Each structure stands twice: as C-alpha cells, then as structure tokens.
C-alpha positions in Angstrom: 1.4 -11.2 4.9 4.1 -9.2 2.4 4.1 -5.4 2.7 4.0 -4.0 -0.9 4.0 -0.4 -0.5 5.3 1.8 2.0 3.9 6.1 2.0 2.8 8.5 3.8 1.1 10.0 0.7 -2.2 9.9 0.4 -3.0 9.7 -3.1 -0.3 7.3 -3.9 -2.2 4.8 -0.6 -5.4 5.5 -3.0 -4.3 4.9 -6.0 -2.8 1.4 -5.3 -6.0 0.5 -3.1 -7.8 1.0 -6.3 -5.4 -0.7 -8.5 -5.6 -4.1 -5.7 -8.7 -3.2 -6.1 -9.8 -3.8 -9.9 -7.7 -6.4 -10.1 -8.7 -8.6 -7.1 -6.4 -8.6 -4.6 -7.0 -8.4 -0.8 -5.1 -6.0 0.9 -5.0 -5.0 4.6 -3.9 -1.1 4.9 -1.8 -1.5 8.5 -0.9 1.7 11.1 -3.8 4.1 9.0 -4.7 5.3 12.5 -1.1 6.3 13.9 -2.1 10.1 13.1 -3.6 9.5 16.4 0.5 9.1 17.7 2.1 11.3 15.8 -0.6 14.8 15.9 -1.8 14.2 12.1 1.5 15.5 10.7 1.8 13.0 8.0 5.8 11.9 9.2 4.5 7.7 9.4 4.1 5.7 6.6 0.8 3.7 6.0 1.7 0.4 4.9 -0.3 -2.1 2.5 0.0 -5.7 2.9 -1.0 -8.6 0.7 -1.1 -12.5 0.9 2.1 -14.0 0.3 0.4 -15.2 -2.7 -0.5 -12.6 -4.6 2.5 -10.3 -3.7 4.1 -10.9 -7.1 1.1 -9.7 -9.5 0.1 -6.7 -6.8 4.1 -6.2 -7.7 3.3 -6.2 -11.5 0.4 -3.8 -10.7 2.2 -1.7 -8.9 5.3 -1.2 -11.5 2.6 -1.0 -14.5 1.4 2.1 -12.6 4.2 3.6 -11.6 4.5 3.3 -8.4 8.0 1.9 -7.2 7.6 -1.1 -5.0 10.7 -2.8 -3.3 12.3 -6.8 -4.3 
C-alpha cells in the first residue's frame, strides 16, 4: 500500500474517496480515529492509501480533479 493523499481537510478527504470509488480504485483511509487522541481539533491528518498497482491511476484521478498529490 502506498500513501496517496494526506490531509486534515474533511472535504478533500470526502471528495478524494468519492473519486477513487468512482474510478473503481480500492482504497483505505488511515488515522480516522486519531481525533480521540487529539481532542477532536483536527490537527492530525488522515491518509488515503491505495495498492501499489493502483497508485498511478489514483494520482491521475486526483490531479485531474485538482487534488494535490506528491510523486
């Protein structure tokens, strides 16, 4: 699994996961429950992970829709 997106913005997280689902790319969101440790203030980012083989098409889907991803 490779990290695709790392964000603490819930709207970016929701949009990115919807795009991946629409493209048929399986993904997993990590650190969703970390807010319990931080007191729900939103400082710890959540990460979207994809399979190694899906990384290139997932990055393309993010870039095509204005979501920044690192190479």
